[in-house]
N, C-alpha and C positions, 0 to 999 in steps of 0.2 A: 304223628305218633306211630312208632313201630310196634306192632303186636307180635310178640315172640310166639313160636310154635306152641309153647306151653307156659302158662303163667300159674304160679302157685302162691296163694295167699293164705297164711295161717294166722289165726288170732286165738285168743284164749278159749273161745267157745265155738268158733265157726271155722269150717274148712271149706274153701271154695276152690275148685280145680277146674281150669278152663283149657282142655286140650283142643287142638285144632284138628278137625276131621279132614279126611282125604279130599273132600269136595271144597275145602277152604273155609267152611263155616265153623264157628266156635260151638262146641258142645259144652253144656254146663252140667257139672257133676257137683252136687251139693250135699254136704253132711252138716246139718245145722243142729246144734245141741241147745237145749234150754232146761232150766230147772223150773218146775211148776209147783208153786206153793198154793194150797187151797184151804178154804175154811167155809163154814156156814155159821150163821147166827140166828137165834130165834128168841123173841121176847115172849116167854111162855112156851109150853110144849103140848099142843101146837100153839103157835102165836105168829105175830108179824115177823117175817124172816127175810134174810138177805144172804147172798152168796158172794164170796170173794175169791179172786185168783191173782197170783203174781207170777209173771214170766220173767226169768233172768237169763240173759245170754251175753256173756262178755260184760261190756259196760252199759248195756241196754236193760232197762226195767220197764215192763208194761204192767200196769195194775188195773184190775177190772172189778167193778161192783155191779151186782144185779139185784133188783127188787124181786121178791118171790111171792108176796102176799102172805097168806096164812099157811104155814107148813110146820112139820115137826123139825126138831133139831137135826135128826139123822137125815131127813130128806134135804134139808138145807146144806148139810155137809156134802152129800152126793151132788147137789146142784153146783156147789163150788168146784168140784172136780170136773163136772161136765162143762161148766163155763171155761175152765182152764184148758181142757183138752180141745174144745172147739176153737178157742182163740189161738192155741199153739198150732193147730192145723191151718187156720186162716193165715197165720204168719209164716207158714212154710217150714216149720221145724220138722226134722226127721227123727230125732232122738230126744226123748223126754225123760227126765228124772223127776218123779212126783214125790212131794213131801207134804204130809198133812198130819194134824194132831188128832184126827179121829181114828182110833185103833180099829173100830168097827169097819169103817169105809176102807181103810188100807188093807185089812186082812180079807175082807170080802172081795175087793177088787183083785187081790193077788190069788184068790181061789183057795185060801187057807181056812176060811170060815164059811159056813153055810149061810144062805140068806133066807130066813124064814118068813119075813114080812113081804107080802106080795107087792106092795108099793115100792119097797126098797129093791126088790128083785128086778122090777122094771127099770129102775134107775141104774142099778148095777149092770144090767144087760146093755143099757145105752152107753155106759162107760166102756164096756168091752167092745161094742161096735166102733166107738170112736178110737179105741186103742189100735184097731186095725189100720188106721190111717198113717201109722208111724212105723219106722224100721225097727225101733227098739223103744221099750218103755220099762222103767223100773219104778217101784214104789217103796217108800220108806216112811214108817211112822216116826214122828218127831215129837219132842215135848212141846207143850203149849207155848212155853217161853221162846221157842225157836220159830214160832209161826205167827209172830205178832203182826207183821205187815198184812198177811192174808186175813187175819182176824179183823184188823181195822177196816179192810175193804168189805168184808162180810157185814160188819156192824154198820158201815155206811149204807150198804145195800138195803137195810131195813127202812131207810128214809126214802127210797125210790119206789115208784109205782111198780106193780107186778109186771115183769117183762122188760122194764127199762134197764139198760146197761150203760154204765159210764166207764170210760177208759182214760187213764192217766199214763203218760209216758215221760220218762226222763233218761238222760244219758249222762254218765259221770266218768 
């Protein structure tokens, strides 16, 4: 197989650029984009809770559910965002478009609203620390009807033990 000096592969959501360095080795430059949909679910407030996140990139979809034990709904929402940011980082994404149906979490994450609750402040700070792992991050509040898949993952998370994470993957 002949390796050209420069190979360029562009897909709907990923850009991989492989230039050949002067020493003959290939350098990898990667711009990987994904959409992160997150949600939290709680039976009672506080109550048994779960977090959900969905990562979409091109034709790939990764779905995650995490059991949280007893938490408030807002804590579960933040945990959904944290789960998604950690998994996006683990999968090597550089650019993340976040979508969630929690106006509170989206606005606090974006720095538009104050965080008065100390527990939520700690969770928000964790999301900001995770944000630093990416080249770019945007956040958008979406209607609940547009967040059904993440909601289903969060609801499933209520069935899991606290700390247990399940991942589902499909390609279409």
